[in-house]
C-alpha positions as CSV (number, residue, x, y, z in Angstrom):
1,M,-24.7,0.7,-12.4
2,I,-24.5,-0.5,-8.8
3,E,-21.0,-2.0,-9.3
4,T,-19.9,1.3,-10.7
5,I,-21.0,3.1,-7.5
6,V,-19.4,0.4,-5.3
7,F,-16.1,0.5,-7.2
8,S,-16.1,4.4,-7.1
9,V,-16.6,4.3,-3.3
10,L,-13.7,1.9,-3.0
11,I,-11.5,4.2,-5.1
12,I,-12.3,7.1,-2.8
13,L,-11.6,4.9,0.3
14,F,-8.2,3.8,-1.0
15,I,-7.3,7.4,-1.9
16,V,-8.3,8.6,1.6
17,L,-6.3,5.7,3.1
18,G,-3.3,6.6,1.0
19,N,-3.4,10.2,2.2
20,V,-3.7,9.0,5.8
21,F,-0.6,6.8,5.3
22,H,1.4,9.5,3.5
23,S,0.6,12.0,6.2
24,G,2.5,9.8,8.7
25,R,-0.6,8.5,10.5
26,G,-2.4,5.3,10.3
27,L,0.3,2.9,11.4
28,S,-2.3,1.1,13.5
29,L,-4.1,0.3,10.2
30,V,-1.2,-1.7,8.9
31,A,-2.0,-5.4,9.2
32,G,0.1,-7.2,11.8
33,Y,1.8,-4.1,13.2
34,N,-0.4,-4.0,16.3
35,T,0.3,-7.6,17.2
36,M,4.1,-7.2,17.1
37,Y,6.1,-7.1,20.3
38,E,7.7,-3.8,21.2
39,E,11.1,-5.1,20.3
40,E,9.9,-6.0,16.9
41,K,8.2,-2.7,16.4
42,A,11.5,-0.9,17.2
43,K,13.1,-2.7,14.3
44,I,10.6,-1.2,11.8
45,N,11.3,2.0,9.9
46,E,7.8,3.3,10.3
47,S,8.0,6.3,8.0
48,E,9.2,4.1,5.1
49,L,6.5,1.5,5.8
50,L,3.8,4.2,5.8
51,K,5.0,5.6,2.5
52,A,4.9,2.1,0.9
53,M,1.4,1.5,2.3
54,G,0.3,4.9,0.9
55,N,1.8,4.2,-2.5
56,M,0.1,0.8,-2.5
57,S,-3.3,2.3,-1.6
58,F,-2.9,4.8,-4.5
59,G,-1.9,2.0,-6.9
60,L,-4.9,-0.1,-5.8
61,A,-7.2,2.9,-6.4
62,F,-5.7,3.3,-9.9
63,S,-6.3,-0.4,-10.6
64,L,-9.9,-0.1,-9.5
65,M,-10.5,2.6,-12.2
66,F,-10.2,-0.2,-14.7
67,W,-13.1,-1.9,-12.9
68,V,-15.2,1.2,-13.2
69,A,-14.4,1.5,-16.9
70,S,-15.3,-2.2,-17.3
71,S,-18.6,-1.6,-15.7
72,L,-19.4,1.6,-17.7
73,Y,-18.4,0.2,-21.1
74,S,-19.4,-3.5,-20.5
75,R,-15.9,-4.7,-21.3
76,N,-14.6,-7.7,-19.4
77,D,-11.1,-7.3,-20.6
78,L,-10.7,-4.0,-18.7
79,F,-11.9,-5.8,-15.5
80,I,-9.2,-8.5,-16.1
81,V,-6.5,-5.9,-16.6
82,G,-7.6,-4.2,-13.4
83,L,-7.7,-7.4,-11.5
84,V,-4.2,-8.5,-12.6
85,L,-2.9,-5.0,-11.8
86,F,-4.6,-5.1,-8.4
87,L,-3.0,-8.5,-7.5
88,V,0.4,-7.5,-8.8
89,I,0.4,-4.3,-6.8
90,L,-0.9,-6.1,-3.7
91,F,1.4,-9.1,-3.6
92,G,4.4,-7.1,-5.0
93,T,4.1,-4.6,-2.1
94,I,3.8,-7.4,0.4
95,I,6.9,-9.1,-0.9
96,Y,8.8,-5.8,-1.2
97,V,8.0,-4.7,2.3
98,N,8.9,-8.1,3.8
99,T,12.2,-8.6,1.9
100,S,13.7,-5.1,1.6
101,A,16.2,-3.8,4.1
102,K,14.7,-0.3,3.6
103,F,12.0,-1.0,6.1
104,K,14.3,-2.2,8.9
105,S,15.4,0.7,11.1
106,D,18.6,-1.1,12.3
107,V,19.9,-1.2,8.8
108,N,19.1,2.5,8.3
109,I,20.8,3.5,11.5
110,E,24.0,1.6,10.5
111,K,24.0,3.3,7.1
112,E,23.7,6.7,8.7
113,D,26.5,5.9,11.1
114,K,28.8,4.8,8.2
115,N,27.9,8.0,6.3
116,R,28.9,10.2,9.3
117,D,32.4,8.6,9.6
């Protein structure tokens, strides 16, 4: 019963965090962003980064619902499904954000300039 409450609180926290990110705030909550130099921060497309972090937070909240179901129905297979989903979303988002050109503002500025010509 206790784990159900803990998982439910985590779900609520991830949903609130996702809403904060989607509203365009919370950039200081993104790991590593505050430690970047100003030149590096200028290269980041902040709005796209916040959208990705918000979507990740909502996805993690969804995966935690499997943990709640596992706790309520005493089924370990649901916990494993939720854990695998949690890890896939987490690491998938980290890889996507670090490798995609979508999050680099220099690339987006160049695309916009080409579209105007």
